N, CA, C and O atoms as CSV, one atom per row, in Angstrom:
chain,resi,resn,atom,element,x,y,z
A,1,MET,N,N,25.361,71.281,49.677
A,1,MET,CA,C,24.552,72.420,49.287
A,1,MET,C,C,23.640,72.802,50.454
A,1,MET,O,O,22.994,71.944,51.055
A,2,THR,N,N,23.596,74.071,50.759
A,2,THR,CA,C,22.744,74.577,51.822
A,2,THR,C,C,21.314,74.702,51.321
A,2,THR,O,O,21.060,75.225,50.236
A,3,MET,N,N,20.395,74.214,52.126
A,3,MET,CA,C,18.981,74.347,51.779
A,3,MET,C,C,18.278,75.086,52.910
A,3,MET,O,O,18.755,75.114,54.044
A,4,THR,N,N,17.169,75.667,52.592
A,4,THR,CA,C,16.376,76.405,53.568
A,4,THR,C,C,15.771,75.424,54.571
A,4,THR,O,O,15.166,74.425,54.182
A,5,ASP,N,N,15.936,75.713,55.862
A,5,ASP,CA,C,15.383,74.816,56.875
A,5,ASP,C,C,13.864,74.959,56.933
A,5,ASP,O,O,13.300,75.948,56.466
A,6,PHE,N,N,13.220,73.958,57.512
A,6,PHE,CA,C,11.757,73.892,57.506
A,6,PHE,C,C,11.121,75.117,58.162
A,6,PHE,O,O,10.154,75.664,57.630
A,7,PHE,N,N,11.645,75.555,59.304
A,7,PHE,CA,C,11.049,76.697,59.998
A,7,PHE,C,C,11.133,77.961,59.149
A,7,PHE,O,O,10.184,78.745,59.113
A,8,THR,N,N,12.256,78.167,58.466
A,8,THR,CA,C,12.403,79.351,57.608
A,8,THR,C,C,11.459,79.269,56.415
A,8,THR,O,O,10.905,80.283,55.992
A,9,LYS,N,N,11.273,78.072,55.871
A,9,LYS,CA,C,10.287,77.890,54.794
A,9,LYS,C,C,8.914,78.326,55.300
A,9,LYS,O,O,8.179,79.025,54.601
A,10,CYS,N,N,8.577,77.911,56.511
A,10,CYS,CA,C,7.289,78.279,57.098
A,10,CYS,C,C,7.181,79.788,57.285
A,10,CYS,O,O,6.123,80.370,57.044
A,11,GLN,N,N,8.265,80.419,57.711
A,11,GLN,CA,C,8.246,81.870,57.901
A,11,GLN,C,C,8.022,82.585,56.570
A,11,GLN,O,O,7.231,83.525,56.491
A,12,ILE,N,N,8.714,82.141,55.532
A,12,ILE,CA,C,8.587,82.772,54.214
A,12,ILE,C,C,7.181,82.569,53.662
A,12,ILE,O,O,6.534,83.525,53.236
A,13,LEU,N,N,6.711,81.329,53.668
A,13,LEU,CA,C,5.363,81.046,53.164
A,13,LEU,C,C,4.312,81.746,54.022
A,13,LEU,O,O,3.322,82.262,53.502
A,14,GLY,N,N,4.529,81.763,55.334
A,14,GLY,CA,C,3.604,82.425,56.242
A,14,GLY,C,C,3.523,83.924,55.994
A,14,GLY,O,O,2.455,84.524,56.110
A,15,HIS,N,N,4.652,84.522,55.654
A,15,HIS,CA,C,4.683,85.957,55.354
A,15,HIS,C,C,3.857,86.256,54.100
A,15,HIS,O,O,3.093,87.221,54.073
A,16,ILE,N,N,4.010,85.434,53.073
A,16,ILE,CA,C,3.218,85.600,51.846
A,16,ILE,C,C,1.739,85.464,52.180
A,16,ILE,O,O,0.918,86.260,51.725
A,17,TYR,N,N,1.405,84.464,52.970
A,17,TYR,CA,C,0.016,84.185,53.343
A,17,TYR,C,C,-0.575,85.312,54.190
A,17,TYR,O,O,-1.680,85.783,53.922
A,18,ARG,N,N,0.156,85.732,55.196
A,18,ARG,CA,C,-0.329,86.763,56.128
A,18,ARG,C,C,-0.584,88.079,55.413
A,18,ARG,O,O,-1.583,88.752,55.667
A,19,ASP,N,N,0.327,88.442,54.517
A,19,ASP,CA,C,0.211,89.730,53.829
A,19,ASP,C,C,-0.628,89.649,52.562
A,19,ASP,O,O,-0.827,90.654,51.880
A,20,GLU,N,N,-1.123,88.449,52.245
A,20,GLU,CA,C,-1.954,88.240,51.056
A,20,GLU,C,C,-1.364,88.946,49.848
A,20,GLU,O,O,-2.049,89.705,49.162
A,21,LEU,N,N,-0.081,88.688,49.595
A,21,LEU,CA,C,0.616,89.339,48.492
A,21,LEU,C,C,-0.088,89.041,47.170
A,21,LEU,O,O,-0.245,87.884,46.782
A,22,GLN,N,N,-0.505,90.094,46.493
A,22,GLN,CA,C,-1.315,89.953,45.284
A,22,GLN,C,C,-0.609,89.188,44.169
A,22,GLN,O,O,-1.257,88.495,43.385
A,23,ASP,N,N,0.708,89.308,44.093
A,23,ASP,CA,C,1.462,88.578,43.063
A,23,ASP,C,C,1.304,87.069,43.219
A,23,ASP,O,O,1.526,86.321,42.268
A,24,PHE,N,N,0.927,86.624,44.399
A,24,PHE,CA,C,0.823,85.192,44.693
A,24,PHE,C,C,-0.618,84.735,44.911
A,24,PHE,O,O,-0.851,83.622,45.382
A,25,LYS,N,N,-1.583,85.587,44.571
A,25,LYS,CA,C,-2.987,85.285,44.863
A,25,LYS,C,C,-3.440,83.936,44.285
A,25,LYS,O,O,-3.952,83.093,45.022
A,26,ASP,N,N,-3.259,83.729,42.994
A,26,ASP,CA,C,-3.664,82.460,42.369
A,26,ASP,C,C,-2.872,81.290,42.929
A,26,ASP,O,O,-3.411,80.204,43.141
A,27,PHE,N,N,-1.594,81.522,43.166
A,27,PHE,CA,C,-0.730,80.479,43.711
A,27,PHE,C,C,-1.199,80.062,45.105
A,27,PHE,O,O,-1.178,78.879,45.445
A,28,MET,N,N,-1.622,81.042,45.907
A,28,MET,CA,C,-2.119,80.735,47.257
A,28,MET,C,C,-3.425,79.957,47.200
A,28,MET,O,O,-3.654,79.064,48.015
A,29,GLU,N,N,-4.282,80.292,46.238
A,29,GLU,CA,C,-5.544,79.566,46.106
A,29,GLU,C,C,-5.290,78.098,45.754
A,29,GLU,O,O,-5.981,77.205,46.246
A,30,TYR,N,N,-4.299,77.861,44.904
A,30,TYR,CA,C,-3.958,76.488,44.514
A,30,TYR,C,C,-3.358,75.714,45.691
A,30,TYR,O,O,-3.622,74.523,45.854
A,31,ASN,N,N,-2.560,76.388,46.498
A,31,ASN,CA,C,-1.870,75.772,47.641
A,31,ASN,C,C,-2.579,76.142,48.940
A,31,ASN,O,O,-1.964,76.646,49.879
A,32,ASP,N,N,-3.879,75.884,48.974
A,32,ASP,CA,C,-4.718,76.351,50.067
A,32,ASP,C,C,-4.515,75.603,51.385
A,32,ASP,O,O,-5.106,75.986,52.395
A,33,LEU,N,N,-3.715,74.573,51.405
A,33,LEU,CA,C,-3.386,73.900,52.666
A,33,LEU,C,C,-1.976,74.239,53.134
A,33,LEU,O,O,-1.755,74.487,54.319
A,34,GLY,N,N,-1.041,74.248,52.223
A,34,GLY,CA,C,0.361,74.497,52.585
A,34,GLY,C,C,0.593,75.852,53.222
A,34,GLY,O,O,1.338,75.966,54.196
A,35,PHE,N,N,-0.043,76.883,52.674
A,35,PHE,CA,C,0.170,78.235,53.209
A,35,PHE,C,C,-0.330,78.398,54.640
A,35,PHE,O,O,0.433,78.867,55.486
A,36,PRO,N,N,-1.582,78.032,54.957
A,36,PRO,CA,C,-2.018,78.220,56.350
A,36,PRO,C,C,-1.263,77.337,57.338
A,36,PRO,O,O,-1.019,77.751,58.471
A,37,ILE,N,N,-0.892,76.130,56.927
A,37,ILE,CA,C,-0.108,75.269,57.823
A,37,ILE,C,C,1.237,75.927,58.112
A,37,ILE,O,O,1.684,75.957,59.259
A,38,ALA,N,N,1.882,76.452,57.072
A,38,ALA,CA,C,3.178,77.127,57.252
A,38,ALA,C,C,3.024,78.342,58.166
A,38,ALA,O,O,3.850,78.570,59.050
A,39,TYR,N,N,1.973,79.111,57.949
A,39,TYR,CA,C,1.737,80.303,58.753
A,39,TYR,C,C,1.540,79.947,60.226
A,39,TYR,O,O,2.168,80.543,61.101
A,40,LEU,N,N,0.683,78.993,60.493
A,40,LEU,CA,C,0.409,78.596,61.880
A,40,LEU,C,C,1.669,78.062,62.556
A,40,LEU,O,O,1.903,78.324,63.736
A,41,ASN,N,N,2.472,77.319,61.815
A,41,ASN,CA,C,3.721,76.787,62.371
A,41,ASN,C,C,4.703,77.929,62.660
A,41,ASN,O,O,5.318,77.964,63.726
A,42,ALA,N,N,4.848,78.851,61.723
A,42,ALA,CA,C,5.796,79.962,61.893
A,42,ALA,C,C,5.408,80.855,63.075
A,42,ALA,O,O,6.274,81.398,63.761
A,43,GLU,N,N,4.110,81.000,63.304
A,43,GLU,CA,C,3.632,81.852,64.394
A,43,GLU,C,C,3.590,81.116,65.734
A,43,GLU,O,O,3.247,81.713,66.754
A,44,GLY,N,N,3.929,79.843,65.741
A,44,GLY,CA,C,3.912,79.073,66.976
A,44,GLY,C,C,2.515,78.729,67.454
A,44,GLY,O,O,2.318,78.410,68.627
A,45,LEU,N,N,1.553,78.792,66.561
A,45,LEU,CA,C,0.160,78.513,66.933
A,45,LEU,C,C,-0.195,77.039,66.781
A,45,LEU,O,O,-1.147,76.561,67.399
A,46,ALA,N,N,0.558,76.324,65.968
A,46,ALA,CA,C,0.331,74.893,65.760
A,46,ALA,C,C,1.608,74.282,65.206
A,46,ALA,O,O,2.315,74.909,64.417
A,47,LEU,N,N,1.893,73.079,65.613
A,47,LEU,CA,C,3.039,72.366,65.062
A,47,LEU,C,C,2.566,71.495,63.911
A,47,LEU,O,O,1.575,70.773,64.023
A,48,ALA,N,N,3.287,71.575,62.811
A,48,ALA,CA,C,2.929,70.768,61.644
A,48,ALA,C,C,3.243,69.300,61.926
A,48,ALA,O,O,4.342,68.954,62.360
A,49,GLN,N,N,2.269,68.461,61.673
A,49,GLN,CA,C,2.443,67.015,61.768
A,49,GLN,C,C,3.041,66.530,60.450
A,49,GLN,O,O,3.102,67.301,59.493
A,50,PRO,N,N,3.486,65.271,60.372
A,50,PRO,CA,C,4.126,64.787,59.139
A,50,PRO,C,C,3.316,65.046,57.864
A,50,PRO,O,O,3.884,65.454,56.851
A,51,ASP,N,N,2.012,64.819,57.897
A,51,ASP,CA,C,1.203,65.085,56.706
A,51,ASP,C,C,1.189,66.572,56.375
A,51,ASP,O,O,1.272,66.947,55.206
A,52,GLY,N,N,1.087,67.408,57.378
A,52,GLY,CA,C,1.110,68.852,57.170
A,52,GLY,C,C,2.446,69.317,56.638
A,52,GLY,O,O,2.506,70.213,55.796
A,53,MET,N,N,3.526,68.712,57.125
A,53,MET,CA,C,4.861,69.052,56.645
A,53,MET,C,C,4.985,68.747,55.152
A,53,MET,O,O,5.651,69.478,54.417
A,54,LYS,N,N,4.348,67.676,54.711
A,54,LYS,CA,C,4.380,67.329,53.276
A,54,LYS,C,C,3.726,68.435,52.452
A,54,LYS,O,O,4.226,68.793,51.386
A,55,TYR,N,N,2.610,68.976,52.944
A,55,TYR,CA,C,1.944,70.067,52.224
A,55,TYR,C,C,2.829,71.308,52.165
A,55,TYR,O,O,2.905,71.970,51.130
A,56,VAL,N,N,3.493,71.620,53.266
A,56,VAL,CA,C,4.388,72.782,53.295
A,56,VAL,C,C,5.541,72.572,52.321
A,56,VAL,O,O,5.879,73.472,51.552
A,57,GLU,N,N,6.141,71.393,52.353
A,57,GLU,CA,C,7.270,71.106,51.452
A,57,GLU,C,C,6.830,71.169,49.989
A,57,GLU,O,O,7.557,71.686,49.141
A,58,GLU,N,N,5.654,70.649,49.699
A,58,GLU,CA,C,5.135,70.689,48.329
A,58,GLU,C,C,4.898,72.135,47.888
A,58,GLU,O,O,5.238,72.513,46.767
A,59,THR,N,N,4.318,72.931,48.773
A,59,THR,CA,C,4.079,74.343,48.459
A,59,THR,C,C,5.398,75.061,48.229
A,59,THR,O,O,5.520,75.866,47.306
A,60,TRP,N,N,6.378,74.773,49.060
A,60,TRP,CA,C,7.710,75.384,48.924
A,60,TRP,C,C,8.333,75.015,47.576
A,60,TRP,O,O,8.837,75.882,46.862
A,61,ASP,N,N,8.295,73.739,47.236
A,61,ASP,CA,C,8.876,73.288,45.966
A,61,ASP,C,C,8.176,73.935,44.778
A,61,ASP,O,O,8.828,74.327,43.810
A,62,LEU,N,N,6.855,74.049,44.846
A,62,LEU,CA,C,6.107,74.687,43.769
A,62,LEU,C,C,6.423,76.179,43.673
A,62,LEU,O,O,6.489,76.730,42.575
A,63,LEU,N,N,6.620,76.835,44.825
A,63,LEU,CA,C,6.978,78.249,44.826
A,63,LEU,C,C,8.326,78.453,44.147
A,63,LEU,O,O,8.474,79.343,43.311
A,64,LEU,N,N,9.300,77.635,44.503
A,64,LEU,CA,C,10.621,77.761,43.877
A,64,LEU,C,C,10.527,77.512,42.379
A,64,LEU,O,O,11.166,78.205,41.588
A,65,SER,N,N,9.739,76.534,41.995
A,65,SER,CA,C,9.552,76.240,40.579
A,65,SER,C,C,8.906,77.428,39.873
A,65,SER,O,O,9.327,77.813,38.782
A,66,GLU,N,N,7.882,78.005,40.498
A,66,GLU,CA,C,7.180,79.168,39.946
A,66,GLU,C,C,8.138,80.340,39.731
A,66,GLU,O,O,8.035,81.065,38.742
A,67,LEU,N,N,9.070,80.516,40.670
A,67,LEU,CA,C,10.037,81.618,40.600
A,67,LEU,C,C,11.303,81.236,39.843
A,67,LEU,O,O,12.216,82.048,39.692
A,68,ASN,N,N,11.348,79.988,39.367
A,68,ASN,CA,C,12.496,79.467,38.627
A,68,ASN,C,C,13.786,79.562,39.464
A,68,ASN,O,O,14.819,80.034,38.990
A,69,LEU,N,N,13.692,79.103,40.710
A,69,LEU,CA,C,14.827,79.145,41.639
A,69,LEU,C,C,15.170,77.747,42.138
A,69,LEU,O,O,14.323,76.855,42.184
A,70,LYS,N,N,16.423,77.587,42.507
A,70,LYS,CA,C,16.881,76.401,43.223
A,70,LYS,C,C,17.017,76.811,44.686
A,70,LYS,O,O,17.316,77.968,44.979
A,71,ASP,N,N,16.800,75.873,45.604
A,71,ASP,CA,C,16.914,76.186,47.030
A,71,ASP,C,C,18.385,76.297,47.406
A,71,ASP,O,O,19.101,75.298,47.480
A,72,THR,N,N,18.819,77.525,47.642
A,72,THR,CA,C,20.209,77.781,48.007
A,72,THR,C,C,20.345,78.214,49.459
A,72,THR,O,O,21.404,78.679,49.881
A,73,GLY,N,N,19.271,78.057,50.217
A,73,GLY,CA,C,19.306,78.437,51.627
A,73,GLY,C,C,18.878,79.874,51.825
A,73,GLY,O,O,19.693,80.732,52.165
A,74,PHE,N,N,17.607,80.136,51.613
A,74,PHE,CA,C,17.088,81.495,51.750
A,74,PHE,C,C,16.900,81.853,53.219
A,74,PHE,O,O,16.551,81.011,54.047
A,75,GLU,N,N,17.145,83.138,53.519
A,75,GLU,CA,C,17.059,83.618,54.898
A,75,GLU,C,C,15.670,84.148,55.235
A,75,GLU,O,O,15.204,84.007,56.366
A,76,ASP,N,N,15.004,84.762,54.243
A,76,ASP,CA,C,13.690,85.360,54.461
A,76,ASP,C,C,13.046,85.639,53.113
A,76,ASP,O,O,13.633,85.354,52.069
A,77,LEU,N,N,11.836,86.197,53.133
A,77,LEU,CA,C,11.099,86.459,51.902
A,77,LEU,C,C,11.847,87.445,51.014
A,77,LEU,O,O,11.907,87.261,49.799
A,78,GLU,N,N,12.414,88.481,51.603
A,78,GLU,CA,C,13.147,89.485,50.821
A,78,GLU,C,C,14.304,88.829,50.062
A,78,GLU,O,O,14.507,89.107,48.881
A,79,HIS,N,N,15.053,87.970,50.728
A,79,HIS,CA,C,16.166,87.252,50.097
A,79,HIS,C,C,15.664,86.402,48.935
A,79,HIS,O,O,16.287,86.366,47.874
A,80,LEU,N,N,14.540,85.718,49.132
A,80,LEU,CA,C,13.947,84.886,48.097
A,80,LEU,C,C,13.540,85.737,46.890
A,80,LEU,O,O,13.862,85.398,45.752
A,81,LEU,N,N,12.836,86.836,47.141
A,81,LEU,CA,C,12.360,87.689,46.040
A,81,LEU,C,C,13.507,88.380,45.302
A,81,LEU,O,O,13.454,88.536,44.083
A,82,LEU,N,N,14.528,88.787,46.028
A,82,LEU,CA,C,15.701,89.385,45.377
A,82,LEU,C,C,16.396,88.365,44.485
A,82,LEU,O,O,16.848,88.698,43.390
A,83,SER,N,N,16.481,87.140,44.949
A,83,SER,CA,C,17.105,86.077,44.152
A,83,SER,C,C,16.307,85.808,42.886
A,83,SER,O,O,16.880,85.491,41.844
A,84,ALA,N,N,14.982,85.933,42.971
A,84,ALA,CA,C,14.120,85.686,41.813
A,84,ALA,C,C,14.300,86.792,40.766
A,84,ALA,O,O,14.100,86.554,39.575
A,85,GLU,N,N,14.671,87.984,41.199
A,85,GLU,CA,C,14.855,89.108,40.274
A,85,GLU,C,C,16.157,89.019,39.508
A,85,GLU,O,O,16.288,89.613,38.438
A,86,GLU,N,N,17.124,88.283,40.039
A,86,GLU,CA,C,18.449,88.207,39.403
A,86,GLU,C,C,18.432,87.410,38.135
A,86,GLU,O,O,19.468,87.257,37.488
């Protein structure tokens, strides 16, 4: 089974964080470490250390759970959101 690679997870989470998407406002407040770590990693501003990677992975898993999705190897945020609509 194909799963989303770590960098793409960071890009997707970073996009949500950067654009402060209102649909995810409460979710971002709850995951207040995973989102900025993912964003900084995706932008090449900081590399996530093992502990930081755990926060990103936890945030990713919670996001998929929130959207009622299984990780099938998402390419970007649009792909993720379209899959959630199906």
